[in-house]
mmCIF file of the N, C-alpha and C atoms, coordinates in Angstrom:
data_MODEL
# 
_entry.id   MODEL 
# 
loop_
_atom_site.group_PDB 
_atom_site.id 
_atom_site.type_symbol 
_atom_site.label_atom_id 
_atom_site.label_alt_id 
_atom_site.label_comp_id 
_atom_site.label_asym_id 
_atom_site.label_entity_id 
_atom_site.label_seq_id 
_atom_site.pdbx_PDB_ins_code 
_atom_site.Cartn_x 
_atom_site.Cartn_y 
_atom_site.Cartn_z 
_atom_site.occupancy 
_atom_site.B_iso_or_equiv 
_atom_site.pdbx_formal_charge 
_atom_site.auth_seq_id 
_atom_site.auth_comp_id 
_atom_site.auth_asym_id 
_atom_site.auth_atom_id 
_atom_site.pdbx_PDB_model_num 
ATOM 1   N N  . MET A 1 1  ? -30.520 -19.467 -12.571 1.00 0.00 ? 1  MET A N  1 
ATOM 2   C CA . MET A 1 1  ? -30.382 -20.891 -12.472 1.00 0.00 ? 1  MET A CA 1 
ATOM 3   C C  . MET A 1 1  ? -29.656 -21.432 -13.690 1.00 0.00 ? 1  MET A C  1 
ATOM 4   N N  . ILE A 1 2  ? -29.595 -22.720 -13.794 1.00 0.00 ? 2  ILE A N  1 
ATOM 5   C CA . ILE A 1 2  ? -28.829 -23.327 -14.874 1.00 0.00 ? 2  ILE A CA 1 
ATOM 6   C C  . ILE A 1 2  ? -29.455 -23.035 -16.232 1.00 0.00 ? 2  ILE A C  1 
ATOM 7   N N  . ASN A 1 3  ? -30.776 -23.128 -16.338 1.00 0.00 ? 3  ASN A N  1 
ATOM 8   C CA . ASN A 1 3  ? -31.445 -22.954 -17.620 1.00 0.00 ? 3  ASN A CA 1 
ATOM 9   C C  . ASN A 1 3  ? -31.966 -21.538 -17.833 1.00 0.00 ? 3  ASN A C  1 
ATOM 10  N N  . SER A 1 4  ? -31.599 -20.632 -16.978 1.00 0.00 ? 4  SER A N  1 
ATOM 11  C CA . SER A 1 4  ? -32.059 -19.256 -17.122 1.00 0.00 ? 4  SER A CA 1 
ATOM 12  C C  . SER A 1 4  ? -31.344 -18.592 -18.289 1.00 0.00 ? 4  SER A C  1 
ATOM 13  N N  . PRO A 1 5  ? -32.046 -17.750 -19.005 1.00 0.00 ? 5  PRO A N  1 
ATOM 14  C CA . PRO A 1 5  ? -31.371 -17.044 -20.100 1.00 0.00 ? 5  PRO A CA 1 
ATOM 15  C C  . PRO A 1 5  ? -30.385 -16.023 -19.535 1.00 0.00 ? 5  PRO A C  1 
ATOM 16  N N  . LEU A 1 6  ? -29.321 -15.815 -20.264 1.00 0.00 ? 6  LEU A N  1 
ATOM 17  C CA . LEU A 1 6  ? -28.330 -14.839 -19.832 1.00 0.00 ? 6  LEU A CA 1 
ATOM 18  C C  . LEU A 1 6  ? -28.914 -13.437 -19.912 1.00 0.00 ? 6  LEU A C  1 
ATOM 19  N N  . PRO A 1 7  ? -28.641 -12.615 -18.920 1.00 0.00 ? 7  PRO A N  1 
ATOM 20  C CA . PRO A 1 7  ? -29.159 -11.245 -18.978 1.00 0.00 ? 7  PRO A CA 1 
ATOM 21  C C  . PRO A 1 7  ? -28.467 -10.478 -20.102 1.00 0.00 ? 7  PRO A C  1 
ATOM 22  N N  . SER A 1 8  ? -29.258 -9.717  -20.810 1.00 0.00 ? 8  SER A N  1 
ATOM 23  C CA . SER A 1 8  ? -28.664 -8.914  -21.878 1.00 0.00 ? 8  SER A CA 1 
ATOM 24  C C  . SER A 1 8  ? -27.967 -7.715  -21.250 1.00 0.00 ? 8  SER A C  1 
ATOM 25  N N  . SER A 1 9  ? -26.787 -7.453  -21.704 1.00 0.00 ? 9  SER A N  1 
ATOM 26  C CA . SER A 1 9  ? -26.032 -6.337  -21.140 1.00 0.00 ? 9  SER A CA 1 
ATOM 27  C C  . SER A 1 9  ? -25.459 -5.500  -22.268 1.00 0.00 ? 9  SER A C  1 
ATOM 28  N N  . ASP A 1 10 ? -25.348 -4.245  -21.978 1.00 0.00 ? 10 ASP A N  1 
ATOM 29  C CA . ASP A 1 10 ? -24.769 -3.316  -22.944 1.00 0.00 ? 10 ASP A CA 1 
ATOM 30  C C  . ASP A 1 10 ? -23.266 -3.251  -22.684 1.00 0.00 ? 10 ASP A C  1 
ATOM 31  N N  . ARG A 1 11 ? -22.498 -3.909  -23.526 1.00 0.00 ? 11 ARG A N  1 
ATOM 32  C CA . ARG A 1 11 ? -21.053 -4.035  -23.332 1.00 0.00 ? 11 ARG A CA 1 
ATOM 33  C C  . ARG A 1 11 ? -20.357 -2.672  -23.342 1.00 0.00 ? 11 ARG A C  1 
ATOM 34  N N  . SER A 1 12 ? -20.789 -1.781  -24.214 1.00 0.00 ? 12 SER A N  1 
ATOM 35  C CA . SER A 1 12 ? -20.132 -0.472  -24.293 1.00 0.00 ? 12 SER A CA 1 
ATOM 36  C C  . SER A 1 12 ? -20.388 0.350   -23.033 1.00 0.00 ? 12 SER A C  1 
ATOM 37  N N  . LYS A 1 13 ? -21.559 0.172   -22.422 1.00 0.00 ? 13 LYS A N  1 
ATOM 38  C CA . LYS A 1 13 ? -21.857 0.890   -21.181 1.00 0.00 ? 13 LYS A CA 1 
ATOM 39  C C  . LYS A 1 13 ? -20.944 0.397   -20.061 1.00 0.00 ? 13 LYS A C  1 
ATOM 40  N N  . GLN A 1 14 ? -20.722 -0.907  -20.000 1.00 0.00 ? 14 GLN A N  1 
ATOM 41  C CA . GLN A 1 14 ? -19.824 -1.459  -18.991 1.00 0.00 ? 14 GLN A CA 1 
ATOM 42  C C  . GLN A 1 14 ? -18.389 -0.996  -19.234 1.00 0.00 ? 14 GLN A C  1 
ATOM 43  N N  . ASP A 1 15 ? -17.969 -0.997  -20.493 1.00 0.00 ? 15 ASP A N  1 
ATOM 44  C CA . ASP A 1 15 ? -16.613 -0.544  -20.813 1.00 0.00 ? 15 ASP A CA 1 
ATOM 45  C C  . ASP A 1 15 ? -16.412 0.916   -20.419 1.00 0.00 ? 15 ASP A C  1 
ATOM 46  N N  . GLU A 1 16 ? -17.401 1.742   -20.661 1.00 0.00 ? 16 GLU A N  1 
ATOM 47  C CA . GLU A 1 16 ? -17.295 3.163   -20.313 1.00 0.00 ? 16 GLU A CA 1 
ATOM 48  C C  . GLU A 1 16 ? -17.191 3.345   -18.803 1.00 0.00 ? 16 GLU A C  1 
ATOM 49  N N  . SER A 1 17 ? -17.958 2.573   -18.038 1.00 0.00 ? 17 SER A N  1 
ATOM 50  C CA . SER A 1 17 ? -17.882 2.701   -16.582 1.00 0.00 ? 17 SER A CA 1 
ATOM 51  C C  . SER A 1 17 ? -16.518 2.252   -16.066 1.00 0.00 ? 17 SER A C  1 
ATOM 52  N N  . VAL A 1 18 ? -15.930 1.241   -16.694 1.00 0.00 ? 18 VAL A N  1 
ATOM 53  C CA . VAL A 1 18 ? -14.589 0.806   -16.310 1.00 0.00 ? 18 VAL A CA 1 
ATOM 54  C C  . VAL A 1 18 ? -13.570 1.893   -16.631 1.00 0.00 ? 18 VAL A C  1 
ATOM 55  N N  . HIS A 1 19 ? -13.695 2.524   -17.775 1.00 0.00 ? 19 HIS A N  1 
ATOM 56  C CA . HIS A 1 19 ? -12.765 3.594   -18.152 1.00 0.00 ? 19 HIS A CA 1 
ATOM 57  C C  . HIS A 1 19 ? -12.869 4.788   -17.206 1.00 0.00 ? 19 HIS A C  1 
ATOM 58  N N  . VAL A 1 20 ? -14.053 5.094   -16.734 1.00 0.00 ? 20 VAL A N  1 
ATOM 59  C CA . VAL A 1 20 ? -14.227 6.194   -15.775 1.00 0.00 ? 20 VAL A CA 1 
ATOM 60  C C  . VAL A 1 20 ? -13.505 5.865   -14.473 1.00 0.00 ? 20 VAL A C  1 
ATOM 61  N N  . ILE A 1 21 ? -13.627 4.629   -14.025 1.00 0.00 ? 21 ILE A N  1 
ATOM 62  C CA . ILE A 1 21 ? -12.967 4.216   -12.783 1.00 0.00 ? 21 ILE A CA 1 
ATOM 63  C C  . ILE A 1 21 ? -11.455 4.259   -12.943 1.00 0.00 ? 21 ILE A C  1 
ATOM 64  N N  . VAL A 1 22 ? -10.953 3.771   -14.067 1.00 0.00 ? 22 VAL A N  1 
ATOM 65  C CA . VAL A 1 22 ? -9.508  3.741   -14.294 1.00 0.00 ? 22 VAL A CA 1 
ATOM 66  C C  . VAL A 1 22 ? -8.949  5.154   -14.423 1.00 0.00 ? 22 VAL A C  1 
ATOM 67  N N  . ARG A 1 23 ? -9.688  6.057   -15.048 1.00 0.00 ? 23 ARG A N  1 
ATOM 68  C CA . ARG A 1 23 ? -9.232  7.443   -15.188 1.00 0.00 ? 23 ARG A CA 1 
ATOM 69  C C  . ARG A 1 23 ? -9.102  8.134   -13.838 1.00 0.00 ? 23 ARG A C  1 
ATOM 70  N N  . ALA A 1 24 ? -9.897  7.721   -12.862 1.00 0.00 ? 24 ALA A N  1 
ATOM 71  C CA . ALA A 1 24 ? -9.833  8.345   -11.542 1.00 0.00 ? 24 ALA A CA 1 
ATOM 72  C C  . ALA A 1 24 ? -8.498  8.066   -10.860 1.00 0.00 ? 24 ALA A C  1 
ATOM 73  N N  . GLY A 1 25 ? -7.833  6.987   -11.219 1.00 0.00 ? 25 GLY A N  1 
ATOM 74  C CA . GLY A 1 25 ? -6.513  6.689   -10.685 1.00 0.00 ? 25 GLY A CA 1 
ATOM 75  C C  . GLY A 1 25 ? -6.569  5.898   -9.396  1.00 0.00 ? 25 GLY A C  1 
ATOM 76  N N  . PRO A 1 26 ? -5.399  5.511   -8.927  1.00 0.00 ? 26 PRO A N  1 
ATOM 77  C CA . PRO A 1 26 ? -5.298  4.675   -7.731  1.00 0.00 ? 26 PRO A CA 1 
ATOM 78  C C  . PRO A 1 26 ? -5.263  5.495   -6.443  1.00 0.00 ? 26 PRO A C  1 
ATOM 79  N N  . GLN A 1 27 ? -6.221  6.363   -6.243  1.00 0.00 ? 27 GLN A N  1 
ATOM 80  C CA . GLN A 1 27 ? -6.203  7.251   -5.075  1.00 0.00 ? 27 GLN A CA 1 
ATOM 81  C C  . GLN A 1 27 ? -6.312  6.470   -3.768  1.00 0.00 ? 27 GLN A C  1 
ATOM 82  N N  . GLY A 1 28 ? -7.146  5.464   -3.735  1.00 0.00 ? 28 GLY A N  1 
ATOM 83  C CA . GLY A 1 28 ? -7.308  4.677   -2.514  1.00 0.00 ? 28 GLY A CA 1 
ATOM 84  C C  . GLY A 1 28 ? -6.046  3.924   -2.150  1.00 0.00 ? 28 GLY A C  1 
ATOM 85  N N  . ALA A 1 29 ? -5.381  3.353   -3.139  1.00 0.00 ? 29 ALA A N  1 
ATOM 86  C CA . ALA A 1 29 ? -4.146  2.611   -2.884  1.00 0.00 ? 29 ALA A CA 1 
ATOM 87  C C  . ALA A 1 29 ? -3.054  3.545   -2.380  1.00 0.00 ? 29 ALA A C  1 
ATOM 88  N N  . ILE A 1 30 ? -2.990  4.732   -2.938  1.00 0.00 ? 30 ILE A N  1 
ATOM 89  C CA . ILE A 1 30 ? -1.992  5.703   -2.487  1.00 0.00 ? 30 ILE A CA 1 
ATOM 90  C C  . ILE A 1 30 ? -2.288  6.142   -1.055  1.00 0.00 ? 30 ILE A C  1 
ATOM 91  N N  . ALA A 1 31 ? -3.550  6.310   -0.722  1.00 0.00 ? 31 ALA A N  1 
ATOM 92  C CA . ALA A 1 31 ? -3.920  6.694   0.642   1.00 0.00 ? 31 ALA A CA 1 
ATOM 93  C C  . ALA A 1 31 ? -3.552  5.599   1.639   1.00 0.00 ? 31 ALA A C  1 
ATOM 94  N N  . VAL A 1 32 ? -3.827  4.351   1.295   1.00 0.00 ? 32 VAL A N  1 
ATOM 95  C CA . VAL A 1 32 ? -3.488  3.232   2.188   1.00 0.00 ? 32 VAL A CA 1 
ATOM 96  C C  . VAL A 1 32 ? -1.979  3.136   2.364   1.00 0.00 ? 32 VAL A C  1 
ATOM 97  N N  . ALA A 1 33 ? -1.223  3.291   1.280   1.00 0.00 ? 33 ALA A N  1 
ATOM 98  C CA . ALA A 1 33 ? 0.237   3.239   1.370   1.00 0.00 ? 33 ALA A CA 1 
ATOM 99  C C  . ALA A 1 33 ? 0.772   4.390   2.219   1.00 0.00 ? 33 ALA A C  1 
ATOM 100 N N  . GLY A 1 34 ? 0.180   5.568   2.090   1.00 0.00 ? 34 GLY A N  1 
ATOM 101 C CA . GLY A 1 34 ? 0.611   6.706   2.896   1.00 0.00 ? 34 GLY A CA 1 
ATOM 102 C C  . GLY A 1 34 ? 0.341   6.510   4.375   1.00 0.00 ? 34 GLY A C  1 
ATOM 103 N N  . VAL A 1 35 ? -0.819  5.977   4.701   1.00 0.00 ? 35 VAL A N  1 
ATOM 104 C CA . VAL A 1 35 ? -1.151  5.715   6.107   1.00 0.00 ? 35 VAL A CA 1 
ATOM 105 C C  . VAL A 1 35 ? -0.226  4.651   6.682   1.00 0.00 ? 35 VAL A C  1 
ATOM 106 N N  . ALA A 1 36 ? 0.035   3.600   5.923   1.00 0.00 ? 36 ALA A N  1 
ATOM 107 C CA . ALA A 1 36 ? 0.931   2.545   6.399   1.00 0.00 ? 36 ALA A CA 1 
ATOM 108 C C  . ALA A 1 36 ? 2.341   3.082   6.618   1.00 0.00 ? 36 ALA A C  1 
ATOM 109 N N  . THR A 1 37 ? 2.813   3.922   5.722   1.00 0.00 ? 37 THR A N  1 
ATOM 110 C CA . THR A 1 37 ? 4.141   4.516   5.872   1.00 0.00 ? 37 THR A CA 1 
ATOM 111 C C  . THR A 1 37 ? 4.195   5.418   7.096   1.00 0.00 ? 37 THR A C  1 
ATOM 112 N N  . ALA A 1 38 ? 3.155   6.200   7.316   1.00 0.00 ? 38 ALA A N  1 
ATOM 113 C CA . ALA A 1 38 ? 3.114   7.074   8.494   1.00 0.00 ? 38 ALA A CA 1 
ATOM 114 C C  . ALA A 1 38 ? 3.130   6.259   9.782   1.00 0.00 ? 38 ALA A C  1 
ATOM 115 N N  . ILE A 1 39 ? 2.431   5.141   9.799   1.00 0.00 ? 39 ILE A N  1 
ATOM 116 C CA . ILE A 1 39 ? 2.423   4.286   10.991  1.00 0.00 ? 39 ILE A CA 1 
ATOM 117 C C  . ILE A 1 39 ? 3.816   3.724   11.254  1.00 0.00 ? 39 ILE A C  1 
ATOM 118 N N  . VAL A 1 40 ? 4.487   3.250   10.212  1.00 0.00 ? 40 VAL A N  1 
ATOM 119 C CA . VAL A 1 40 ? 5.831   2.685   10.379  1.00 0.00 ? 40 VAL A CA 1 
ATOM 120 C C  . VAL A 1 40 ? 6.807   3.751   10.866  1.00 0.00 ? 40 VAL A C  1 
ATOM 121 N N  . VAL A 1 41 ? 6.763   4.935   10.286  1.00 0.00 ? 41 VAL A N  1 
ATOM 122 C CA . VAL A 1 41 ? 7.662   6.012   10.713  1.00 0.00 ? 41 VAL A CA 1 
ATOM 123 C C  . VAL A 1 41 ? 7.350   6.418   12.150  1.00 0.00 ? 41 VAL A C  1 
ATOM 124 N N  . GLY A 1 42 ? 6.079   6.491   12.502  1.00 0.00 ? 42 GLY A N  1 
ATOM 125 C CA . GLY A 1 42 ? 5.696   6.823   13.873  1.00 0.00 ? 42 GLY A CA 1 
ATOM 126 C C  . GLY A 1 42 ? 6.188   5.794   14.877  1.00 0.00 ? 42 GLY A C  1 
ATOM 127 N N  . LEU A 1 43 ? 6.070   4.517   14.536  1.00 0.00 ? 43 LEU A N  1 
ATOM 128 C CA . LEU A 1 43 ? 6.572   3.470   15.430  1.00 0.00 ? 43 LEU A CA 1 
ATOM 129 C C  . LEU A 1 43 ? 8.091   3.536   15.559  1.00 0.00 ? 43 LEU A C  1 
ATOM 130 N N  . TRP A 1 44 ? 8.775   3.862   14.474  1.00 0.00 ? 44 TRP A N  1 
ATOM 131 C CA . TRP A 1 44 ? 10.226  3.979   14.535  1.00 0.00 ? 44 TRP A CA 1 
ATOM 132 C C  . TRP A 1 44 ? 10.630  5.117   15.473  1.00 0.00 ? 44 TRP A C  1 
ATOM 133 N N  . PHE A 1 45 ? 9.983   6.282   15.338  1.00 0.00 ? 45 PHE A N  1 
ATOM 134 C CA . PHE A 1 45 ? 10.288  7.401   16.230  1.00 0.00 ? 45 PHE A CA 1 
ATOM 135 C C  . PHE A 1 45 ? 9.944   7.066   17.677  1.00 0.00 ? 45 PHE A C  1 
ATOM 136 N N  . ALA A 1 46 ? 8.829   6.393   17.904  1.00 0.00 ? 46 ALA A N  1 
ATOM 137 C CA . ALA A 1 46 ? 8.458   6.013   19.267  1.00 0.00 ? 46 ALA A CA 1 
ATOM 138 C C  . ALA A 1 46 ? 9.506   5.084   19.865  1.00 0.00 ? 46 ALA A C  1 
ATOM 139 N N  . PHE A 1 47 ? 9.955   4.102   19.124  1.00 0.00 ? 47 PHE A N  1 
ATOM 140 C CA . PHE A 1 47 ? 10.992  3.199   19.613  1.00 0.00 ? 47 PHE A CA 1 
ATOM 141 C C  . PHE A 1 47 ? 12.278  3.968   19.897  1.00 0.00 ? 47 PHE A C  1 
ATOM 142 N N  . TYR A 1 48 ? 12.653  4.846   18.984  1.00 0.00 ? 48 TYR A N  1 
ATOM 143 C CA . TYR A 1 48 ? 13.887  5.608   19.150  1.00 0.00 ? 48 TYR A CA 1 
ATOM 144 C C  . TYR A 1 48 ? 13.820  6.493   20.389  1.00 0.00 ? 48 TYR A C  1 
ATOM 145 N N  . LEU A 1 49 ? 12.721  7.204   20.563  1.00 0.00 ? 49 LEU A N  1 
ATOM 146 C CA . LEU A 1 49 ? 12.611  8.147   21.678  1.00 0.00 ? 49 LEU A CA 1 
ATOM 147 C C  . LEU A 1 49 ? 12.348  7.464   23.016  1.00 0.00 ? 49 LEU A C  1 
ATOM 148 N N  . LEU A 1 50 ? 11.575  6.402   23.015  1.00 0.00 ? 50 LEU A N  1 
ATOM 149 C CA . LEU A 1 50 ? 11.168  5.786   24.278  1.00 0.00 ? 50 LEU A CA 1 
ATOM 150 C C  . LEU A 1 50 ? 12.057  4.625   24.713  1.00 0.00 ? 50 LEU A C  1 
ATOM 151 N N  . VAL A 1 51 ? 12.771  4.010   23.807  1.00 0.00 ? 51 VAL A N  1 
ATOM 152 C CA . VAL A 1 51 ? 13.588  2.848   24.170  1.00 0.00 ? 51 VAL A CA 1 
ATOM 153 C C  . VAL A 1 51 ? 15.073  3.131   23.973  1.00 0.00 ? 51 VAL A C  1 
ATOM 154 N N  . TYR A 1 52 ? 15.463  3.593   22.813  1.00 0.00 ? 52 TYR A N  1 
ATOM 155 C CA . TYR A 1 52 ? 16.883  3.738   22.511  1.00 0.00 ? 52 TYR A CA 1 
ATOM 156 C C  . TYR A 1 52 ? 17.526  4.896   23.269  1.00 0.00 ? 52 TYR A C  1 
ATOM 157 N N  . LEU A 1 53 ? 16.955  6.092   23.198  1.00 0.00 ? 53 LEU A N  1 
ATOM 158 C CA . LEU A 1 53 ? 17.573  7.250   23.860  1.00 0.00 ? 53 LEU A CA 1 
ATOM 159 C C  . LEU A 1 53 ? 17.683  7.093   25.373  1.00 0.00 ? 53 LEU A C  1 
ATOM 160 N N  . PRO A 1 54 ? 16.674  6.599   26.075  1.00 0.00 ? 54 PRO A N  1 
ATOM 161 C CA . PRO A 1 54 ? 16.852  6.434   27.522  1.00 0.00 ? 54 PRO A CA 1 
ATOM 162 C C  . PRO A 1 54 ? 17.980  5.464   27.880  1.00 0.00 ? 54 PRO A C  1 
ATOM 163 N N  . ARG A 1 55 ? 18.258  4.481   27.059  1.00 0.00 ? 55 ARG A N  1 
ATOM 164 C CA . ARG A 1 55 ? 19.329  3.527   27.354  1.00 0.00 ? 55 ARG A CA 1 
ATOM 165 C C  . ARG A 1 55 ? 20.699  4.131   27.082  1.00 0.00 ? 55 ARG A C  1 
ATOM 166 N N  . VAL A 1 56 ? 20.796  5.093   26.189  1.00 0.00 ? 56 VAL A N  1 
ATOM 167 C CA . VAL A 1 56 ? 22.084  5.702   25.859  1.00 0.00 ? 56 VAL A CA 1 
ATOM 168 C C  . VAL A 1 56 ? 22.576  6.559   27.012  1.00 0.00 ? 56 VAL A C  1 
ATOM 169 N N  . TYR A 1 57 ? 21.705  7.275   27.690  1.00 0.00 ? 57 TYR A N  1 
ATOM 170 C CA . TYR A 1 57 ? 22.096  8.228   28.734  1.00 0.00 ? 57 TYR A CA 1 
ATOM 171 C C  . TYR A 1 57 ? 22.189  7.616   30.122  1.00 0.00 ? 57 TYR A C  1 
ATOM 172 N N  . VAL A 1 58 ? 22.068  6.318   30.255  1.00 0.00 ? 58 VAL A N  1 
ATOM 173 C CA . VAL A 1 58 ? 22.207  5.678   31.564  1.00 0.00 ? 58 VAL A CA 1 
ATOM 174 C C  . VAL A 1 58 ? 23.693  5.657   31.923  1.00 0.00 ? 58 VAL A C  1 
ATOM 175 N N  . PRO A 1 59 ? 24.057  6.226   33.100  1.00 0.00 ? 59 PRO A N  1 
ATOM 176 C CA . PRO A 1 59 ? 25.492  6.270   33.475  1.00 0.00 ? 59 PRO A CA 1 
ATOM 177 C C  . PRO A 1 59 ? 26.034  4.918   33.896  1.00 0.00 ? 59 PRO A C  1 
# 
């Protein structure tokens, strides 16, 4: 609440936990970017194979 005392926290413990997370690297972001890229490439191939190629060979 407004008049509640602030909880005491160990600043060095929080800093260490942040450093552990940062050292692990951006693995999740790289995974999301890889999945998004795979989806875009897959949609491009699907469009090329299912829409573009059939229209090219029409006599």
